[in-house]
N, C-alpha and C positions, 0 to 999 in steps of 0.2 A: 767350655770346650765346644768348638764349632764343628758341625758335621755336615758333609755333603755327600750325596750318593750319586754315582754315575755308572750306567751300564751294569756290569756284574761285579764291580769293585766297590767296596765300602771305603770311603776316603775319610780319614779322621785327621784332625789337626789339633792335638793337645797343646797345652800351654808350653811344654818344654820343647816342642818341635820347632825347628827354624829352617827357613829357606825351602820348605817342602821336601827335605831329604827323608828317605825311608828310615824308620826306626829299626835298629838291628834286632833280629830274633822274633819280630812280630809277624802275625799272619796277615795283618791288614796294611794296605799301602797308606803311607802318610803323605799328605799334601795340604797345602794351604791355598784354597781357591782365591783368585785375585779379587773376587767380589765379596770376600768374607766380611769386610767392614762396610759394605754398601748398606744403605737403608734397607730395612726389612722388606719394604714393598718391592724394591728393585731386585733383591735376592729371590723373592718368591716368583717374580716374573721370569727371571733367568731360569729358575728351576722348572717353571711351567713350559719353557721352550722345549722340554723333553718329556712332557706329560704323555700319558697313554693315549689320550684323545687327540686326533689331528686338529679338531676344532679348537681345543684348549691351546695347542701350540701356536696356531695361527693368531688367536686373540692376544696371547702374550707378546708375540712379535709385533703386532700392530700397536699394542699399548706402549711398549718400549719405544717405538718410533716416535710417539707423540709425548713421551714423558718429559716434563721440564727438567728433571734431575739426571737425565741420561743423555750425554752428548757424544760427539764423534770420538773424542779422546777416550772416554770411558768404554765405549763399545769396542774400540780397537784394543785397549788394554785387557778387557775381560776376554776377548776372543783368543788371546794368547794362552789362556789358562789351560794347562794340560789335563785338568780334571774334567773339562767339558766333554760331552759326547759329541760325535761328529755333527749331529743335527743341531745341537745347541750352538755350536760354533758357526755353522752355516746360517742359521737364522739370525745370529748376532751380526754376521756380515751383511745379511739382507737389511737389517736395521741400519748398519753403518753406511750402506749405499744410499739409503734415503737421506740420512743426515749429511752425507758428503755432498749430495746434490744441492741441499739447502745451505751449505756452508759457503762463506765468502771464497771466491776463487782466486788462485794465485796467478800472477803474470810476471814476466821478466821485463816487459817494456821494450820490445824490439820489433822491427819489421823484417819480414823474410823476403829473400830475393832468389828463391829457387835453390837448386842443388848444383854443386861443383865438385867433381871427383868424389861423389857419394857423400859429401858433407853439405851442411846447410849454410847458405850465404846470408849474411846480415846486411840490410840496406840502411838501417837507422837504429839508433839506441835513444830512447825517449827519456827526457827529463820529466819528473824528478826521480825516475826509477834508478836503483843502484847500478843497473847494467850500463848506464851511460858513463859510469866511472871507469869501466873496464873495456867495453866493446866499442868498436868503430865500424862505420860503413865499409863493407868489403871483407870483413872478417869471415873466416870459415870455421864453423863450430864442428868439432870432431867428437868430443865426449861430454857428457854431463854426469858428474859423480862417477867417473871412470867407466860409464856405460856408453859404448859407441852409439852415435846418433845415425841410424841407418833405416832405409826402407825395409818394410816387412818382406819376407821371402815369398809370401803369397800374393804380393802386389796390392793388398788392401790399403796399406798406409805408405805414404812417401816418407822420406827422411825428414821433411818439414813437419809432417803429421806426427812422426815419432818424437820430435823435439817438443811439439805442442803437448803431446800426451804426457811426456816426462814432466813438463812444467806444471800442467794441470793436476798431476798426481800429488803435488805438494800443496801445502797450505801457505797463506801469506806469512812472510817473515821467516820462513824456512830458508836455509842457505844451501847453495849448490856449487860444487867445484866444476869449473868450466875449462876445457882445453880446446885449442884451435890453432889456426894459422893466420898470420897477417903478413902479406907480401912475401910468402914463402917461409917465414920464420915462425916457429912454434911459440905459443904463449899459453899461460894458464892463470887462473885467479878464482876468487870466490865471490859469488853474487848473492845478495839477499833479495828474495822475491818480494814484489809488491802485490797490490790488489788489482784484480781484473777490472773493477769498475773505475780505476784511475786512468784507464786507456781512453783515448779519444775514440768515440763511436765504438764503445766496447762491445755492444750487442750481446749475444749469448753463444757459448761454444757449441759446436755441433754435438748432438746427443751421442753419436757413435764415438767421438773423441772423448767425451766426458766419461762414458761407460768404460772405455779402454783405460782411461786414467785411473779410475777407481780400481779396476782389476790389476793395473800395474802397481798401485799402492798396496793392495792386498798381497801381491806376489813379493813385493819388497819386504813386507812384514813376515813373510814365510807362513802365511795363513791359508794359502790355497792348498787343499789336501785332495788327493784322488779318492774317489768313491771305491769302496771295497765291498763286494758281495761274495758270499760263499755259495757254492752249488755243487751238484753232483750230476754226472752225465746220465743220459737216459738209456744207456746200453746195458744196464744191469751190473756194471762195475762201479763200485764206490770210489770216486776220486774227486778231489776238490778243484776248483778253478777260481781265479781272481779276476774280476772285471775291473781293469784299471781304467777308471773313467778319465776322459779328457779333463784337464784342469780348467777352471773357469777362464783362464787366459785364451784358451782355444775355442771357447764356446761363444757363438754369436747369438744375439737376442732372437728368440722365437725360431730357432733353427733346430734341426735334428742332426746330431753329430754321431759318428760311428764310435763305438767303444773298442779299445784295443783289448783283445783277449789273450791271456797267457795260459797255455796249457802245456804241461810237462810231457804228456803222453799222447795227446790227440787234439786236433783242432775241430772235431765234429761238434763239441759243445759250443765252440765259438760260432760255428755256422748256424746252429739252431737257436742260440740265445740272442746273438747280436741283432738280428732283425726285430726282435721283440723288445729291445731296450731303446729308449729315447731320452732326450734331455729337454726339459721345459724351462722357460724363464723369459725375462727376469721377474715378471710381476709376481709369480708364485715362488720365486727363489730358484736356485740352480739345483733342482732335484731330478733324480733319475726316476723313471717309472717303467713299468711293464705295460705295454699296450695290451689290453685284455683280449682283443681279437687275434693279434699275432701270437700271444702267449698260448691261447687256446689251440691255435692251429699247430703250434710246435709241441703241444702236449705238456706245457709248463703249468704247474699249479702254484701260483704265488702263495706263500705261507707267512702269516703274520708272526714274526719272531723277533719283535723289537727288543725285548729285554736282553736277548743274547747278542744280536749283531748291532742294533741301533744304526743301521745303514740309512742313508739319505734316500729313502724310497717312499714316494707318495702315490697313491692311487687316485685317478680321476673319479673312479666309481665311488659313489657315496657309501656303498655297503661295506667297504673294508679298506685296509691298508696292505699294500704289497710289501712283505717284510724282507729282512735281510737275507734269508736263506731261500734260494730258488730251488724248489724240489721238482726234479724231473720225474713225474709219476704219471702213468697212463691209466686213467680210470675207465671203467666200462662206458660211461657216457661220453668219452672222448672219441669213440669209434676208432680204437687204435689200429684196427686192420686197414682202415682207409687212410691212415696217416702216410704222407710221403716224406720219408726221412732223407735229407741230403746225403749224397754219396752212397746210396744203397742201390745196387743194380740187380741183386738177387732177390726176387719176390719170396722165394721159399725161406731164405734167411731172415728177411724182414718179418714174415709171418711167425717164424719160430721165436723171434725175440719179443713178440707181442703176445705170447700165450699167457695163460693164467698164472703159471709158476713165476714168470717174470714180474707180472703185476703184483703178486703176493709178496715177492722178495722186496720190491720197491716199497710197498706199504709197510712191511716190517721195519725197513730202514727208517721210514718216517716215524714209526712208533718209537724206535730207539732214540732218534734225535729229540723227539718231544719229551721222552722220559729224562734225558739228560738236561733239557731246559728246565724241567720242573725241579730236578734235584738242585740245579744251580740256584734257582729262585728260592727254594726252601733253605739253602745255606745262607743266602742273603737275609732272609727273614729272621733266621736265628741270630745273625749278627746285629740286625736291627733291634731285636728283642733285648739283646745284651746292652746295646747302646742306650736304649730307652730306660734302662735301670740306673743310668748314671745321671748326675746333675746336668741339666740342660736349661737353656733359656726357653721361654715359651715359644718363641718363633722357631728355634731349631727343633723342638719337640713336635711342633705341628708339621714341619717339613718331613720329619722322619715317619710320622704316622701316615701322612698322605702317601709317601713312597711305599710304605709297607702295605697299605690298602691296595695300591696299584699292582704290586706284585701278587697279592692274593687274588685279585680279579684276573690277572693273566694266567695264574695257575688254574683257576676254574675254567677259563676258556680253553686252555690246553687239554684239560681233562675231558671236556666235551668233544674235542677233536679226536682224542684217543679213543673214546667210546664209539664215535662214528666210524673210525677206521677199523675197530674190532668187528663191527657189524659188517663192514665191507669184506673183511677177511673171511668171516663166516659164510657170507654169500658166495665167495669164491671157493668154499670148501677146503680152505687151506688151514683153518684153525689159527690159533693165536699162540705164537711161541713165547715162552717166558723171557 
């Protein structure tokens, strides 16, 4: 019996389970990870992509990128696994990007002649590419695999660039359905792609086109997922918010993109959090992070809550990881009375909202959230203890023990934070509510 642990769910795949379907009546979700039959070394590296330590996760990612038994097809297949945490999936896609760059590039074997009526004009189809069988000089290409070939709405890519990106997003010998017009008459057919190095004066594709091609491939496989963070507003009212991150398709290398914020009752949270959130990449992966300077100015205290949320949040600061739950808490050392909160015109109201009672209420909510985290982890450990009593392979037993130890370390860290917050509450004279 193979076991895999992800987030707050213990995932079991007993011998009688098939297709990853849930077993009726059970408390545990049943799934079969796609990497279940991979060599033990590969499985351990994939598990380490979600290790507690940021350093361990980075090392596992780099090791997979260079592993002789881990290729682009394997990375793409494993990234589809629903049992993966978001960070495991994203790090696998980082590995896939490196492998994609090193993989032989696809080419259709055509020459472009600009755009006509928003379509791409072909001036030549080169032998021995398969395109020479279907295409002729003067043809206008309308769609590739039913996707219209068009310039991007932001003007970054022309229709010709769009066609290049679509071709580069494939691998040699993959087939594409092409539709277009020849002398005003519609035509269609299927073309097998060749290799880029078969082109005369092949050169190297522009890096921006190659990166866009990889993201197009990821999107086609439905592997680009938005980032989700939970948070509460800083006005003393408990309510959640979802930070719906721009998908990688909309992110440009080394740029800072705005996050779309969805709030059911107020957009003040969006105004306060959005300036403190940025996107970094691609060398470190497409991770969101909280800028420590901006988050401090907004009164945001990043909280390491990886076992609960497993959000894609990495801190630049070496001392910690900004976790999945963004806690809006105003501590005394934040100088709350000097904070300028957007949309506040009444100084008396702002001062009233920053009094000790409000601070204590926020800290108590923090305590409740941590208590819930610890309870969740304790339930997971109980499940692990039960699983460890069953017959296991040595490799599976080692993985479960490592995960159990990680949860125990996290509980100890949470308890230290609980103790610290209790001291802060006593200093405020608010006492500690049960």
